[in-house]
N, C-alpha and C positions, 0 to 999 in steps of 0.2 A: 507272718514271717515265713519266707521260703527257706529251703535247706541252705542256700548260699548265705543268706543273712544270719541264720542260726550258727553256721560254722564260723563265719567271720566274728560274730559276737562272742561265741564260746572261746574261740582262739584268742581274741583280744583280752578277755577277762581271765582266762586260765593259763595261757601259755606265754603270751607276750608280756612278761613281767620280768623284773630284774632277776637274772639267774635262770630264766626260762630256757627252753630248748627249741624254740621256733626257728626253723630254717627253711620252711616252705612258704612261698608267697601266695596266699589264697587269691588275691586279686590277679596276679600274673597267671595262675592256673585257669581261672574262670575266663579271663580275657582271651587267652590263647585258645581255649576250647571254643569260645564263641566265634573267634576269627576263623577257626577250622570248620565252621558249619555246625557248631554245637558240640562237637566231640562225640566219642562213643559212650553210650550209656549202658550200664550193666545193672541188673536188678540184684540187690543184696537184701538179705534178711537181717534186720537189726533187732536185738533183744536187750532191753534194759532189765537186768535181773537183780532182785533183792531176796531177802529171806522169805517173805510171805506173798510176794506178787511179782509178776513179770509184765512188762509192756513190750509187745512185739508188733512189728510192721515190716512190710517190704517197701523198698525205696529204690528208685533209679538214681544212680550216682555216676557222675562223670569219671572216666578213668583217672584224670589228674586229681580228682577230689578224694578218691578212695584211700590214698596214702594218708591223707589228713584224718579221715574218719577212723582208719585203723590205728593211727597213733593216739587219737583220743581214747579209743577203746583200750589200748594198751595202758595208757596213763591212768584210766579209771581203775584198772586192776592193780597197778603199781601203788596208787595212793590209798587203796582200800585198806583200812586198818583193823577191820573186824569182819566176820563172816556175813553179817547182814547188810553191809554197805552195798548199795546198788553198783553194779558194774555193767559195762556195755560189751556186747558180744556181736561181732559182725561175721556173717557167712555168706558166701556167694550162692545165690539161688538159680541164676541163669547166666549163660555165657555172653549173650548179646540181646538186649531188649529192643534194639532197633530193627 
């Protein structure tokens, strides 16, 4: 599963639900980026952080996708009900990976 499939699936199961707050069209974002020659990719550092462990990785993300990723990160913090619940933290590591 690539990042596009992951984001689409997470978005579908966690955001596009009755009363959800989805207003970004993932398909439209990806389609527009591909039509523009792939769009600009920036490298971000992603950290999934819980009490006793972190999972960290760098990932190239399309400019139009980063808003979605950041909103997912914000939502993970918002719905965290106790200190040990994992949250997602996104930081920009490079300005232009292309």
